[in-house]
C-alpha positions in Angstrom: 50.7 -9.4 94.9 51.4 -6.3 97.0 50.5 -2.8 95.9 52.2 0.5 96.8 50.8 4.0 96.4 52.9 7.2 96.5 50.4 10.0 96.7 46.9 9.8 98.2 45.2 12.7 96.6 41.8 12.4 94.9 42.7 9.7 92.3 45.2 7.8 94.5 42.5 7.5 97.3 39.9 6.5 94.7 42.1 3.7 93.4 43.0 2.4 96.9 39.4 2.5 98.2 38.0 0.9 95.0 40.6 -1.9 94.9 39.8 -2.7 98.6 35.9 -2.5 98.2 36.0 -4.6 95.0 38.1 -7.3 96.8 40.8 -7.0 94.1 43.4 -6.8 96.9 43.3 -7.2 100.7 44.0 -3.9 102.5 46.9 -5.6 104.4 48.6 -6.0 101.0 48.5 -2.3 100.2 50.9 0.3 101.5 50.4 4.0 100.9 52.3 7.2 101.7 51.9 10.9 101.0 54.0 14.0 101.4 51.5 15.2 104.0 51.4 11.9 106.0 48.1 12.8 107.7 46.3 12.4 104.4 47.5 8.8 104.2 46.5 8.2 107.8 43.0 9.6 107.0 42.7 6.9 104.2 43.9 4.3 106.7 41.1 5.3 109.1 38.6 4.3 106.5 40.4 1.0 105.8 42.1 0.0 109.2 44.2 -2.8 107.8 45.7 -0.6 105.1 49.4 0.0 105.8 50.9 3.4 105.8 54.6 3.9 105.0 56.6 6.7 106.5 58.6 7.3 103.3 58.4 6.5 99.6 61.4 4.2 100.1 59.4 2.0 102.5 56.5 1.8 100.1 58.8 0.9 97.2 60.5 -1.9 99.1 57.1 -3.3 100.1 55.3 -3.2 96.7 55.4 -5.5 93.6 53.3 -3.0 91.7 53.9 0.7 92.5 51.4 3.3 91.6 52.7 6.9 91.3 49.8 9.2 92.0 51.6 12.6 92.4 51.2 15.7 90.3 53.0 15.6 86.9 55.6 18.2 87.9 56.5 16.1 91.0 56.9 12.9 89.1 60.6 13.2 88.0 61.8 14.1 91.5 59.9 11.2 93.2 61.3 8.7 90.7 64.9 10.0 90.5 65.2 10.4 94.3 64.1 6.8 94.8 65.3 5.0 91.7 67.9 3.0 93.6 65.1 1.2 95.5 63.1 0.3 92.4 64.4 -3.0 91.2 63.9 -4.4 87.7 61.5 -6.9 89.1 58.8 -4.3 89.9 56.1 -2.7 87.9 55.8 1.1 88.1 52.4 2.5 87.0 51.8 6.2 86.2 48.2 7.5 86.4 48.9 10.9 84.7 48.5 11.5 81.0 51.3 14.0 80.3 54.0 11.6 81.2 54.8 8.8 78.8 55.9 5.3 79.5 59.0 6.0 77.4 60.1 8.8 79.7 59.8 6.6 82.7 61.6 3.7 81.0 64.5 6.1 80.2 64.8 6.7 83.9 64.1 3.2 85.4 65.2 -0.3 84.7 61.8 -2.0 85.4 58.5 -2.7 83.8 56.4 0.4 83.2 52.8 1.1 82.4 50.3 3.9 82.6 46.7 3.4 83.9 44.6 6.6 83.7 41.6 6.1 86.0 38.2 7.9 86.1 36.2 9.1 89.0 33.6 6.5 87.8 35.9 3.8 89.0 34.9 4.7 92.5 31.5 3.1 91.6 33.5 0.1 90.2 32.4 1.3 86.7 33.6 3.2 83.7 36.9 2.6 81.9 40.6 2.9 82.7 43.1 3.8 80.0 46.0 1.4 79.8 49.3 1.9 77.9 52.3 -0.4 78.4 55.9 0.5 78.1 58.0 -1.3 75.5 59.9 -3.4 78.1 56.8 -4.2 80.2 56.8 -8.0 81.0 53.9 -10.0 79.8 53.2 -11.3 83.3 52.8 -7.7 84.6 50.6 -6.7 81.7 48.2 -9.5 82.6 48.4 -8.6 86.3 47.6 -5.0 85.7 44.7 -5.7 83.3 43.3 -8.2 85.8 43.6 -5.7 88.7 42.0 -2.8 86.8 39.2 -5.1 85.6 37.9 -5.3 89.2 37.1 -1.6 89.2 36.7 -0.7 85.5 36.7 -1.9 81.9 40.4 -1.6 81.0 41.0 -0.2 77.5 44.4 -0.4 75.9 45.2 2.8 74.1 48.1 4.1 71.9 50.1 7.1 73.0 48.8 9.3 70.2 45.2 9.1 71.5 46.0 9.6 75.2 44.5 13.1 75.5 41.3 12.6 73.7 40.7 9.2 75.4 41.2 10.9 78.7 38.9 13.8 77.7 36.1 11.3 77.3 36.8 8.8 80.0 38.3 10.9 82.8 37.3 14.5 82.1 33.9 13.5 80.6 32.1 13.1 84.0 33.0 16.7 84.8 32.0 18.0 81.4 28.7 16.2 81.3 28.1 16.9 84.9 28.5 20.6 84.3 26.0 20.5 81.4 23.5 18.6 83.5 23.9 21.1 86.4 23.3 23.9 83.9 20.1 22.1 82.9 19.1 21.8 86.5 19.8 25.5 87.2 17.8 26.7 84.2 14.9 24.5 85.3 14.9 26.1 88.7 15.2 29.6 87.2 12.6 29.3 84.5 9.9 27.3 86.4 8.4 26.5 89.8 10.4 23.2 90.1 12.4 23.0 93.3 16.1 22.4 93.4 15.6 19.0 95.1 13.0 18.0 92.5 15.2 19.1 89.5 18.3 17.4 91.0 16.4 14.1 91.6 14.9 14.1 88.1 18.3 14.9 86.4 20.2 12.4 88.5 17.7 9.6 87.8 17.7 10.5 84.1 21.5 10.1 83.9 21.3 6.8 85.7 18.6 5.5 83.5 20.3 6.6 80.4 23.5 4.8 81.5 21.6 1.6 82.0 20.0 1.8 78.5 23.5 2.1 77.0 25.0 -0.5 79.3 22.4 -3.0 78.5 22.6 -2.1 74.8 18.9 -1.3 74.6 19.9 1.7 72.5 23.0 3.3 71.1 23.6 7.0 71.6 22.2 7.9 68.1 19.2 5.5 68.4 18.4 6.9 71.9 18.4 10.5 70.5 16.2 9.3 67.6 13.7 7.5 69.8 13.2 10.5 72.1 13.3 13.2 69.5 10.0 12.6 67.7 9.9 14.6 64.4 8.1 17.9 64.8 7.8 17.3 68.6 8.9 19.3 71.7 12.2 17.5 72.0 13.1 18.4 68.5 12.7 22.1 69.3 15.1 21.6 72.2 17.6 19.8 70.0 17.4 22.7 67.5 18.4 25.2 70.2 21.2 23.0 71.3 22.5 22.8 67.7 22.4 26.6 67.4 24.1 27.3 70.7 26.3 24.2 71.5 26.8 22.4 68.2 30.6 22.9 68.1 31.2 23.4 71.8 33.1 20.1 72.2 35.3 21.1 69.2 36.3 24.0 71.3 36.7 21.9 74.4 39.0 19.4 72.7 41.0 22.2 71.1 41.6 23.8 74.6 42.3 20.6 76.4 44.8 19.5 73.8 46.5 22.8 73.8 46.9 22.6 77.6 48.0 19.0 77.4 50.8 19.8 74.8 51.9 22.6 77.0 52.1 20.3 80.0 54.0 17.6 78.0 56.6 20.2 76.9 57.2 21.3 80.4 57.5 17.7 81.6 59.9 16.8 78.8 62.1 19.8 79.6 62.1 18.8 83.2 63.2 15.3 82.4 65.8 16.4 79.9 67.4 19.2 81.9 67.6 17.3 85.2 69.1 14.3 83.5 71.7 16.4 81.8 72.6 18.0 85.1 73.5 14.7 86.6 
């Protein structure tokens, strides 16, 4: 199995490095390219046996499974300009949420899937969100799930929960990270705790909490209940959080979904208009 990557930005690079370091694929069986080729060559410097293709065509001809890791608005042009090189025997994988498998299937005559990664995959952890196109071959479904299982826990999702699933799995580390950073900043501002001390305590707290959940020692509700002793100090803190942040994630979800639907409309218009002009 040979993998190709068009685009070596943040998530493309994370996927390549994670696949190599997890031994999912040998670096010599991966070829990457990027619009700015020096970025692909920088990734190659970290993994010397990784192949760099000069063009998207070169990568497409090399790969059995092709990951498209460009920005959503670049997607249509990359595929339409290179569709003649994408045979029906290949699997094309999108990693971006605003583009559906159906849109790609309308453009290409091959197996199609979407695999939305998370930054947590860089630690060979977290989930990846998988959606298969209606014409995706069973063999490719199995290969993609196996591949993603080296770096994540693959979760198959329906199209209608793409955004909220991505909010939790992919955006979640940034959202929760922001809240933890606010906690650290307030600790420094309000007390004599140093930045290094506060950062260490917060980081180890997050790691330990993750292990409790991973090992199923506690669920989220039971963890809160165990720490939040009735009438205790933690309870006072929870009361303040309820007053100030009780509905904050309602607002976050409303905003991310509004942005997502806007992006989907723009992408749909792009696909429709450009196909009509052909």
